[in-house]
A tleap script that builds the chain and sets N, CA, C and O, in Angstrom:
source leaprc.protein.ff14SB
mol = sequence {
  NMET LEU SER GLY GLY GLU ARG GLN ARG VAL
  ASN LEU ALA ALA ALA THR VAL ARG PRO PRO
  ARG LEU LEU LEU LEU ASP GLU PRO VAL SER
  ALA LEU ASP PRO ALA ASN ARG GLU LEU ALA
  LEU ASP LEU ILE ALA SER LEU SER ASP ALA
  GLY VAL ALA VAL LEU ALA VAL PHE HIE ASP
  ALA ASP ALA MET HIE ARG LEU ALA THR ARG
  VAL VAL GLU LEU ARG ASP GLY ARG VAL ALA
  ARG GLU GLY ALA PRO ALA ASP VAL LEU ALA
  VAL ALA CALA
}
set mol.1.N position { 57.073 14.324 21.085 }
set mol.1.CA position { 55.938 15.017 20.546 }
set mol.1.C position { 54.668 14.260 20.933 }
set mol.1.O position { 54.625 13.032 20.871 }
set mol.2.N position { 53.639 15.001 21.332 }
set mol.2.CA position { 52.388 14.398 21.762 }
set mol.2.C position { 51.394 14.308 20.608 }
set mol.2.O position { 51.356 15.165 19.725 }
set mol.3.N position { 50.593 13.249 20.641 }
set mol.3.CA position { 49.523 13.133 19.651 }
set mol.3.C position { 48.419 14.124 20.009 }
set mol.3.O position { 48.442 14.728 21.082 }
set mol.4.N position { 47.455 14.286 19.108 }
set mol.4.CA position { 46.339 15.192 19.372 }
set mol.4.C position { 45.565 14.797 20.621 }
set mol.4.O position { 45.203 15.650 21.431 }
set mol.5.N position { 45.316 13.510 20.772 }
set mol.5.CA position { 44.600 13.033 21.951 }
set mol.5.C position { 45.382 13.242 23.239 }
set mol.5.O position { 44.815 13.602 24.270 }
set mol.6.N position { 46.683 13.015 23.171 }
set mol.6.CA position { 47.520 13.237 24.361 }
set mol.6.C position { 47.539 14.711 24.744 }
set mol.6.O position { 47.507 15.043 25.929 }
set mol.7.N position { 47.590 15.599 23.752 }
set mol.7.CA position { 47.542 17.045 24.046 }
set mol.7.C position { 46.216 17.422 24.691 }
set mol.7.O position { 46.183 18.215 25.632 }
set mol.8.N position { 45.116 16.851 24.184 }
set mol.8.CA position { 43.803 17.125 24.775 }
set mol.8.C position { 43.794 16.699 26.238 }
set mol.8.O position { 43.308 17.440 27.092 }
set mol.9.N position { 44.323 15.519 26.538 }
set mol.9.CA position { 44.328 15.005 27.910 }
set mol.9.C position { 45.196 15.868 28.817 }
set mol.9.O position { 44.817 16.132 29.957 }
set mol.10.N position { 46.349 16.310 28.333 }
set mol.10.CA position { 47.227 17.171 29.132 }
set mol.10.C position { 46.535 18.493 29.433 }
set mol.10.O position { 46.590 18.978 30.563 }
set mol.11.N position { 45.887 19.078 28.435 }
set mol.11.CA position { 45.188 20.348 28.647 }
set mol.11.C position { 44.068 20.211 29.666 }
set mol.11.O position { 43.898 21.086 30.516 }
set mol.12.N position { 43.304 19.131 29.595 }
set mol.12.CA position { 42.245 18.922 30.579 }
set mol.12.C position { 42.818 18.661 31.967 }
set mol.12.O position { 42.278 19.139 32.965 }
set mol.13.N position { 43.906 17.907 32.032 }
set mol.13.CA position { 44.533 17.638 33.331 }
set mol.13.C position { 45.031 18.934 33.966 }
set mol.13.O position { 44.941 19.105 35.181 }
set mol.14.N position { 45.549 19.835 33.156 }
set mol.14.CA position { 46.041 21.113 33.682 }
set mol.14.C position { 44.918 21.901 34.348 }
set mol.14.O position { 45.161 22.649 35.296 }
set mol.15.N position { 43.701 21.737 33.862 }
set mol.15.CA position { 42.560 22.454 34.439 }
set mol.15.C position { 42.202 21.942 35.828 }
set mol.15.O position { 41.498 22.620 36.575 }
set mol.16.N position { 42.683 20.744 36.182 }
set mol.16.CA position { 42.353 20.192 37.498 }
set mol.16.C position { 43.373 20.571 38.568 }
set mol.16.O position { 43.087 20.463 39.761 }
set mol.17.N position { 44.549 21.011 38.156 }
set mol.17.CA position { 45.591 21.373 39.116 }
set mol.17.C position { 45.133 22.551 39.965 }
set mol.17.O position { 45.174 22.510 41.195 }
set mol.18.N position { 44.707 23.576 39.294 }
set mol.18.CA position { 44.126 24.735 39.964 }
set mol.18.C position { 42.953 25.177 39.087 }
set mol.18.O position { 43.116 25.982 38.170 }
set mol.19.N position { 41.771 24.638 39.385 }
set mol.19.CA position { 40.636 24.901 38.501 }
set mol.19.C position { 40.385 26.397 38.309 }
set mol.19.O position { 40.371 27.162 39.274 }
set mol.20.N position { 40.189 26.801 37.070 }
set mol.20.CA position { 39.908 28.205 36.783 }
set mol.20.C position { 38.444 28.529 37.092 }
set mol.20.O position { 37.657 27.623 37.365 }
set mol.21.N position { 38.083 29.787 37.052 }
set mol.21.CA position { 36.673 30.164 37.184 }
set mol.21.C position { 35.944 29.921 35.874 }
set mol.21.O position { 34.752 29.613 35.864 }
set mol.22.N position { 36.675 30.063 34.753 }
set mol.22.CA position { 36.111 29.841 33.437 }
set mol.22.C position { 37.050 28.949 32.642 }
set mol.22.O position { 38.248 29.217 32.551 }
set mol.23.N position { 36.504 27.897 32.071 }
set mol.23.CA position { 37.289 26.967 31.263 }
set mol.23.C position { 36.757 27.024 29.830 }
set mol.23.O position { 35.588 26.727 29.583 }
set mol.24.N position { 37.621 27.406 28.891 }
set mol.24.CA position { 37.263 27.477 27.478 }
set mol.24.C position { 37.789 26.231 26.776 }
set mol.24.O position { 38.977 25.920 26.858 }
set mol.25.N position { 36.907 25.525 26.092 }
set mol.25.CA position { 37.286 24.276 25.438 }
set mol.25.C position { 36.851 24.286 23.983 }
set mol.25.O position { 35.731 24.689 23.668 }
set mol.26.N position { 37.736 23.842 23.092 }
set mol.26.CA position { 37.416 23.734 21.677 }
set mol.26.C position { 37.548 22.271 21.269 }
set mol.26.O position { 38.657 21.757 21.129 }
set mol.27.N position { 36.419 21.609 21.080 }
set mol.27.CA position { 36.392 20.190 20.714 }
set mol.27.C position { 37.301 19.350 21.625 }
set mol.27.O position { 38.219 18.689 21.138 }
set mol.28.N position { 37.052 19.372 22.932 }
set mol.28.CA position { 37.971 18.714 23.866 }
set mol.28.C position { 38.031 17.194 23.770 }
set mol.28.O position { 38.960 16.596 24.313 }
set mol.29.N position { 37.090 16.552 23.111 }
set mol.29.CA position { 37.124 15.094 23.019 }
set mol.29.C position { 37.314 14.593 21.585 }
set mol.29.O position { 37.220 13.394 21.326 }
set mol.30.N position { 37.578 15.503 20.667 }
set mol.30.CA position { 37.620 15.138 19.244 }
set mol.30.C position { 38.722 14.136 18.896 }
set mol.30.O position { 38.526 13.308 18.006 }
set mol.31.N position { 39.838 14.182 19.550 }
set mol.31.CA position { 40.963 13.314 19.189 }
set mol.31.C position { 41.153 12.153 20.160 }
set mol.31.O position { 42.195 11.498 20.160 }
set mol.32.N position { 40.140 11.904 20.988 }
set mol.32.CA position { 40.286 10.878 22.020 }
set mol.32.C position { 39.621 9.563 21.625 }
set mol.32.O position { 38.606 9.547 20.929 }
set mol.33.N position { 40.216 8.459 22.084 }
set mol.33.CA position { 39.611 7.151 21.891 }
set mol.33.C position { 38.393 7.057 22.826 }
set mol.33.O position { 38.273 7.867 23.745 }
set mol.34.N position { 37.494 6.094 22.613 }
set mol.34.CA position { 36.260 6.032 23.400 }
set mol.34.C position { 36.450 6.016 24.922 }
set mol.34.O position { 35.700 6.676 25.640 }
set mol.35.N position { 37.426 5.283 25.411 }
set mol.35.CA position { 37.635 5.213 26.870 }
set mol.35.C position { 38.077 6.569 27.418 }
set mol.35.O position { 37.554 7.025 28.435 }
set mol.36.N position { 39.026 7.209 26.760 }
set mol.36.CA position { 39.496 8.516 27.220 }
set mol.36.C position { 38.461 9.609 26.980 }
set mol.36.O position { 38.429 10.598 27.712 }
set mol.37.N position { 37.618 9.445 25.968 }
set mol.37.CA position { 36.520 10.386 25.733 }
set mol.37.C position { 35.596 10.400 26.942 }
set mol.37.O position { 35.212 11.464 27.428 }
set mol.38.N position { 35.241 9.206 27.427 }
set mol.38.CA position { 34.360 9.110 28.598 }
set mol.38.C position { 35.005 9.726 29.834 }
set mol.38.O position { 34.345 10.430 30.598 }
set mol.39.N position { 36.288 9.461 30.026 }
set mol.39.CA position { 37.000 10.048 31.171 }
set mol.39.C position { 37.030 11.569 31.070 }
set mol.39.O position { 36.851 12.264 32.070 }
set mol.40.N position { 37.256 12.088 29.864 }
set mol.40.CA position { 37.307 13.539 29.674 }
set mol.40.C position { 35.937 14.169 29.929 }
set mol.40.O position { 35.850 15.213 30.575 }
set mol.41.N position { 34.873 13.546 29.432 }
set mol.41.CA position { 33.531 14.080 29.670 }
set mol.41.C position { 33.195 14.061 31.155 }
set mol.41.O position { 32.586 15.000 31.669 }
set mol.42.N position { 33.589 12.999 31.842 }
set mol.42.CA position { 33.370 12.933 33.298 }
set mol.42.C position { 34.147 14.032 34.012 }
set mol.42.O position { 33.634 14.649 34.945 }
set mol.43.N position { 35.374 14.277 33.582 }
set mol.43.CA position { 36.192 15.318 34.195 }
set mol.43.C position { 35.578 16.700 33.974 }
set mol.43.O position { 35.515 17.511 34.897 }
set mol.44.N position { 35.132 16.960 32.763 }
set mol.44.CA position { 34.502 18.254 32.465 }
set mol.44.C position { 33.246 18.418 33.319 }
set mol.44.O position { 33.006 19.495 33.864 }
set mol.45.N position { 32.453 17.372 33.438 }
set mol.45.CA position { 31.243 17.430 34.269 }
set mol.45.C position { 31.589 17.697 35.721 }
set mol.45.O position { 30.907 18.475 36.388 }
set mol.46.N position { 32.643 17.057 36.220 }
set mol.46.CA position { 33.018 17.267 37.629 }
set mol.46.C position { 33.524 18.690 37.862 }
set mol.46.O position { 33.258 19.274 38.912 }
set mol.47.N position { 34.246 19.250 36.900 }
set mol.47.CA position { 34.683 20.638 37.030 }
set mol.47.C position { 33.482 21.577 37.051 }
set mol.47.O position { 33.428 22.516 37.846 }
set mol.48.N position { 32.530 21.318 36.178 }
set mol.48.CA position { 31.308 22.125 36.150 }
set mol.48.C position { 30.547 21.996 37.461 }
set mol.48.O position { 30.069 22.993 38.002 }
set mol.49.N position { 30.432 20.788 37.970 }
set mol.49.CA position { 29.750 20.554 39.247 }
set mol.49.C position { 30.456 21.263 40.397 }
set mol.49.O position { 29.825 21.616 41.393 }
set mol.50.N position { 31.772 21.471 40.259 }
set mol.50.CA position { 32.557 22.138 41.302 }
set mol.50.C position { 32.498 23.664 41.174 }
set mol.50.O position { 33.152 24.379 41.933 }
set mol.51.N position { 31.705 24.160 40.205 }
set mol.51.CA position { 31.533 25.601 40.083 }
set mol.51.C position { 32.337 26.267 38.990 }
set mol.51.O position { 32.300 27.491 38.863 }
set mol.52.N position { 33.063 25.497 38.196 }
set mol.52.CA position { 33.810 26.067 37.081 }
set mol.52.C position { 32.828 26.314 35.932 }
set mol.52.O position { 32.104 25.405 35.526 }
set mol.53.N position { 32.805 27.527 35.418 }
set mol.53.CA position { 31.988 27.831 34.244 }
set mol.53.C position { 32.717 27.269 33.028 }
set mol.53.O position { 33.902 27.536 32.832 }
set mol.54.N position { 32.015 26.501 32.225 }
set mol.54.CA position { 32.621 25.860 31.057 }
set mol.54.C position { 31.942 26.384 29.805 }
set mol.54.O position { 30.722 26.298 29.663 }
set mol.55.N position { 32.739 26.924 28.904 }
set mol.55.CA position { 32.265 27.355 27.588 }
set mol.55.C position { 32.995 26.469 26.590 }
set mol.55.O position { 34.219 26.532 26.468 }
set mol.56.N position { 32.235 25.642 25.878 }
set mol.56.CA position { 32.866 24.654 25.010 }
set mol.56.C position { 32.237 24.645 23.626 }
set mol.56.O position { 31.045 24.904 23.462 }
set mol.57.N position { 33.066 24.340 22.638 }
set mol.57.CA position { 32.609 24.118 21.279 }
set mol.57.C position { 32.603 22.609 21.067 }
set mol.57.O position { 33.617 21.937 21.259 }
set mol.58.N position { 31.454 22.093 20.672 }
set mol.58.CA position { 31.316 20.664 20.380 }
set mol.58.C position { 30.576 20.490 19.065 }
set mol.58.O position { 29.705 21.290 18.724 }
set mol.59.N position { 30.922 19.449 18.333 }
set mol.59.CA position { 30.122 19.002 17.203 }
set mol.59.C position { 29.481 17.663 17.565 }
set mol.59.O position { 28.792 17.057 16.744 }
set mol.60.N position { 29.705 17.217 18.770 }
set mol.60.CA position { 29.264 15.924 19.275 }
set mol.60.C position { 27.969 16.121 20.074 }
set mol.60.O position { 27.996 16.618 21.200 }
set mol.61.N position { 26.829 15.723 19.475 }
set mol.61.CA position { 25.526 15.925 20.120 }
set mol.61.C position { 25.431 15.187 21.448 }
set mol.61.O position { 24.841 15.706 22.396 }
set mol.62.N position { 26.001 13.986 21.537 }
set mol.62.CA position { 25.962 13.238 22.790 }
set mol.62.C position { 26.649 14.021 23.900 }
set mol.62.O position { 26.117 14.111 25.007 }
set mol.63.N position { 27.809 14.584 23.628 }
set mol.63.CA position { 28.525 15.372 24.635 }
set mol.63.C position { 27.706 16.594 25.042 }
set mol.63.O position { 27.663 16.952 26.219 }
set mol.64.N position { 27.059 17.229 24.072 }
set mol.64.CA position { 26.235 18.399 24.400 }
set mol.64.C position { 25.058 18.008 25.282 }
set mol.64.O position { 24.744 18.710 26.244 }
set mol.65.N position { 24.408 16.900 24.965 }
set mol.65.CA position { 23.294 16.439 25.803 }
set mol.65.C position { 23.768 16.146 27.223 }
set mol.65.O position { 23.064 16.440 28.189 }
set mol.66.N position { 24.951 15.572 27.350 }
set mol.66.CA position { 25.463 15.186 28.671 }
set mol.66.C position { 25.925 16.373 29.503 }
set mol.66.O position { 25.747 16.380 30.721 }
set mol.67.N position { 26.518 17.381 28.860 }
set mol.67.CA position { 27.188 18.434 29.615 }
set mol.67.C position { 26.501 19.794 29.602 }
set mol.67.O position { 26.618 20.555 30.562 }
set mol.68.N position { 25.798 20.101 28.542 }
set mol.68.CA position { 25.332 21.477 28.353 }
set mol.68.C position { 24.108 21.818 29.199 }
set mol.68.O position { 23.223 20.992 29.419 }
set mol.69.N position { 24.093 23.055 29.657 }
set mol.69.CA position { 22.890 23.615 30.263 }
set mol.69.C position { 22.250 24.584 29.277 }
set mol.69.O position { 21.077 24.933 29.409 }
set mol.70.N position { 23.028 25.016 28.287 }
set mol.70.CA position { 22.549 25.920 27.243 }
set mol.70.C position { 23.346 25.642 25.977 }
set mol.70.O position { 24.560 25.443 26.030 }
set mol.71.N position { 22.666 25.628 24.849 }
set mol.71.CA position { 23.312 25.379 23.561 }
set mol.71.C position { 23.044 26.571 22.653 }
set mol.71.O position { 21.924 27.075 22.574 }
set mol.72.N position { 24.090 27.006 21.973 }
set mol.72.CA position { 23.971 28.068 20.975 }
set mol.72.C position { 24.438 27.473 19.650 }
set mol.72.O position { 25.578 27.026 19.528 }
set mol.73.N position { 23.553 27.471 18.670 }
set mol.73.CA position { 23.901 26.975 17.338 }
set mol.73.C position { 24.257 28.175 16.467 }
set mol.73.O position { 23.480 29.121 16.336 }
set mol.74.N position { 25.439 28.117 15.880 }
set mol.74.CA position { 25.890 29.190 14.996 }
set mol.74.C position { 25.781 28.734 13.546 }
set mol.74.O position { 26.055 27.579 13.223 }
set mol.75.N position { 25.382 29.651 12.687 }
set mol.75.CA position { 25.345 29.387 11.252 }
set mol.75.C position { 25.823 30.642 10.545 }
set mol.75.O position { 25.253 31.719 10.724 }
set mol.76.N position { 26.863 30.505 9.745 }
set mol.76.CA position { 27.432 31.641 9.009 }
set mol.76.C position { 27.836 32.774 9.952 }
set mol.76.O position { 27.669 33.951 9.633 }
set mol.77.N position { 28.369 32.400 11.117 }
set mol.77.CA position { 28.863 33.395 12.065 }
set mol.77.C position { 27.787 34.108 12.869 }
set mol.77.O position { 28.077 35.071 13.579 }
set mol.78.N position { 26.555 33.645 12.763 }
set mol.78.CA position { 25.456 34.274 13.503 }
set mol.78.C position { 24.715 33.221 14.328 }
set mol.78.O position { 24.729 32.034 14.001 }
set mol.79.N position { 24.072 33.677 15.400 }
set mol.79.CA position { 23.293 32.775 16.233 }
set mol.79.C position { 22.033 32.367 15.467 }
set mol.79.O position { 21.205 33.207 15.113 }
set mol.80.N position { 21.907 31.062 15.220 }
set mol.80.CA position { 20.738 30.532 14.521 }
set mol.80.C position { 19.659 30.118 15.519 }
set mol.80.O position { 18.472 30.356 15.299 }
set mol.81.N position { 20.083 29.498 16.613 }
set mol.81.CA position { 19.176 29.055 17.682 }
set mol.81.C position { 19.944 29.039 18.984 }
set mol.81.O position { 21.168 28.904 19.005 }
set mol.82.N position { 19.203 29.179 20.072 }
set mol.82.CA position { 19.803 29.018 21.395 }
set mol.82.C position { 18.727 28.596 22.369 }
set mol.82.O position { 17.544 28.893 22.200 }
set mol.83.N position { 19.183 27.880 23.414 }
set mol.83.CA position { 18.250 27.441 24.425 }
set mol.83.C position { 18.717 26.183 25.117 }
set mol.83.O position { 19.902 25.849 25.106 }
set mol.84.N position { 17.768 25.492 25.718 }
set mol.84.CA position { 18.067 24.233 26.412 }
set mol.84.C position { 18.528 23.193 25.396 }
set mol.84.O position { 18.045 23.180 24.264 }
set mol.85.N position { 19.463 22.316 25.789 }
set mol.85.CA position { 19.972 21.310 24.853 }
set mol.85.C position { 18.874 20.487 24.188 }
set mol.85.O position { 18.929 20.257 22.980 }
set mol.86.N position { 17.892 20.046 24.944 }
set mol.86.CA position { 16.826 19.211 24.373 }
set mol.86.C position { 16.073 19.965 23.294 }
set mol.86.O position { 15.684 19.369 22.290 }
set mol.87.N position { 15.857 21.257 23.474 }
set mol.87.CA position { 15.128 22.052 22.498 }
set mol.87.C position { 15.956 22.305 21.244 }
set mol.87.O position { 15.487 22.068 20.130 }
set mol.88.N position { 17.158 22.774 21.416 }
set mol.88.CA position { 18.001 23.141 20.267 }
set mol.88.C position { 18.439 21.897 19.492 }
set mol.88.O position { 18.404 21.886 18.262 }
set mol.89.N position { 18.847 20.862 20.205 }
set mol.89.CA position { 19.347 19.668 19.525 }
set mol.89.C position { 18.227 18.862 18.883 }
set mol.89.O position { 18.465 18.165 17.897 }
set mol.90.N position { 17.013 18.939 19.415 }
set mol.90.CA position { 15.885 18.238 18.798 }
set mol.90.C position { 15.586 18.817 17.423 }
set mol.90.O position { 15.254 18.080 16.495 }
set mol.91.N position { 15.701 20.131 17.290 }
set mol.91.CA position { 15.458 20.799 16.009 }
set mol.91.C position { 16.568 20.467 15.027 }
set mol.91.O position { 16.316 20.302 13.833 }
set mol.92.N position { 17.807 20.368 15.529 }
set mol.92.CA position { 18.961 20.112 14.662 }
set mol.92.C position { 18.977 18.686 14.139 }
set mol.92.O position { 19.595 18.415 13.109 }
set mol.93.N position { 18.309 17.769 14.828 }
set mol.93.CA position { 18.347 16.346 14.462 }
set mol.93.C position { 17.547 15.997 13.258 }
set mol.93.O position { 17.506 14.833 12.860 }
savepdb mol mol.pdb
quit
């Protein structure tokens, strides 16, 4: 049986075998230790740089600043704010 972090790493590794056109991620670094978190963020960035569209849910502002080109903040199931990471995350801080 795999731990949560190991499952996250396997799922991300699977995306590199044959990169999809769209990669959906739900808290992809939440269960990872700091070293593997950095590797996962680098991998996600490289997939995005290679043309893979990435739609991800994060609660980690640092990850959003590093990876996002657009941030959508949801509140009570509705869009509260959207825009560039610097704009949306500055208001949230």
